[in-house]
C-alpha positions, -999 to 999 in steps of 0.1 A, spaced: 340 317 487 338 351 507 363 378 495 375 386 530 388 349 533 414 358 505 441 366 530 438 343 557 461 362 582 435 391 582 406 371 595 379 389 616 362 372 642 385 337 633 377 323 665 339 317 656 343 307 620 367 281 630 343 268 657 313 268 632 332 252 605 342 219 631 305 218 640 298 218 603 323 192 590 315 172 624 279 170 612 289 157 578 320 140 583 329 127 547 353 100 561 330 89 591 340 54 585 378 62 577 409 56 601 406 63 634 440 83 648 448 74 680 478 96 690 510 104 672 541 78 667 563 95 640 550 129 634 532 155 614 538 164 579 530 188 551 541 172 518 546 192 488 513 213 496 497 236 475 464 256 483 443 284 473 409 299 485 400 308 453 410 290 420 427 320 405 450 326 438 470 298 450 482 307 485 508 281 494 535 269 465 549 234 473 553 234 513 571 208 532 573 204 566 579 179 592 572 180 630 587 150 644 569 139 677 578 156 704 594 184 687 585 223 684 586 235 647 579 276 648 566 293 618 574 326 609 567 353 582 551 386 578 513 391 570 499 371 545 528 344 540 501 315 549 510 310 584 472 306 597 463 288 562 488 257 574 469 253 605 439 255 585 447 225 561 459 202 595 430 206 610 407 201 579 390 234 580 399 234 541 415 205 520 446 207 500 445 212 464 477 192 458 501 174 478 492 160 517 490 163 552 498 137 573 498 123 607 521 93 610 522 89 569 484 88 569 467 116 550 444 134 569 416 131 544 416 92 553 412 98 589 374 108 608 373 140 614 364 134 651 397 117 659 417 141 638 402 168 660 401 149 691 441 147 692 448 187 677 446 211 706 447 249 695 454 279 709 443 307 690 457 345 691 419 359 696 406 335 726 372 331 730 352 325 763 316 312 762 287 322 783 289 303 814 315 297 848 348 301 846 350 259 852 327 251 825 348 277 800 380 254 809 362 222 808 347 231 776 367 203 755 364 176 785 330 184 801 335 152 826 366 171 839 367 173 878 374 203 895 404 191 908 416 184 874 404 221 863 425 235 888 455 219 882 449 228 844 444 266 857 480 264 877 498 253 846 483 279 828 493 304 857 458 319 861 443 300 892 456 332 915 435 354 894 405 328 893 404 323 932 403 362 940 369 364 916 339 369 940 328 334 931 359 318 921 353 291 899 318 296 898 320 328 885 300 335 855 313 350 823 292 365 796 293 397 775 279 416 802 306 404 828 336 406 810 357 400 841 390 388 821 414 412 802 425 399 771 455 380 782 438 364 809 413 353 781 446 337 766 456 318 796 423 307 802 424 292 768 461 278 775 444 259 803 413 245 783 441 229 763 464 215 789 432 199 800 423 184 769 459 171 767 462 170 731 490 149 712 492 176 686 495 211 695 489 245 670 498 275 692 489 307 675 508 325 703 494 358 715 518 377 736 515 412 718 492 442 732 499 427 772 515 442 800 547 425 807 537 407 838 509 393 817 533 385 788 555 365 812 527 344 824 513 340 786 549 325 779 554 305 807 521 289 800 528 281 766 565 266 772 543 242 799 516 232 772 545 227 743 567 204 768 571 173 753 545 178 727 546 175 690 537 213 680 535 239 655 538 274 664 529 304 645 553 330 658 544 366 660 573 380 683 602 360 674 617 360 708 593 338 719 602 306 697 641 309 700 643 276 715 623 258 690 636 224 672 631 240 639 621 273 627 602 276 589 605 312 576 575 314 550 575 345 526 542 347 500 534 313 502 570 297 500 598 284 524 624 307 522 647 292 549 644 266 578 666 260 608 672 266 646 674 304 656 712 306 658 715 290 622 692 313 610 711 340 622 742 329 607 725 329 575 721 367 577 691 363 552 652 364 557 650 356 594 679 380 604 659 406 589 628 398 605 645 389 641 669 422 638 638 447 627 618 433 661 647 434 684 651 473 672 616 479 687 620 462 716 
């Protein structure tokens, strides 16, 4: 295993690696004849999960998390605490060393990768745009989408006005040489892409850092739209974005330190309280 995988929260070019991992495992689906996931009836759970990227360094130590259908679970913690590792295990980019990751009580290792990933939508912190038109970027996960569907998704993602203002609108080509989108606008395109695929389960690696206040507000509105009514895990870096989460899981050094609502955790005046107050001091 490459050394740079030792700390999953410090991945470089993580988006490309995840996309490559999806393609590689799709070609060699170890459970091609496994069970087909057709939505979520109960929820998504991690049960006593242990995992390490190498045999001599365990990253997660007995993690238990349960996201009931339609509920938002936020996962917070310092860099290296294991937040991104949890996302990788849910998608089967890696398999647990011990314990279970389950959808409606069925271990993901018994599900076909194709059906698993058809039901999981991911919005990464570092969004990826592909060479092609803006419309093709939004419809990447649903190639047969109509123009009306694409525009509706862009509107929900707060990016339609910007796209309409481009010289060729949705037919504007995107490439390395024609980088018309800012970091925040790329994030909104990624959110539009996820809205269009309409996943039953959402993993949102929220990214409102390093953007101006107006773009941050648009991203937050778009994230609220894509989360609404869906079972979701939100990997939160800026705690003010997950104040209304149904449950907040606080990780540190691969262990669950605390769990509860925002108000419950503040009242404990523990690890989360210290994280939150330290962030607010800089805002």
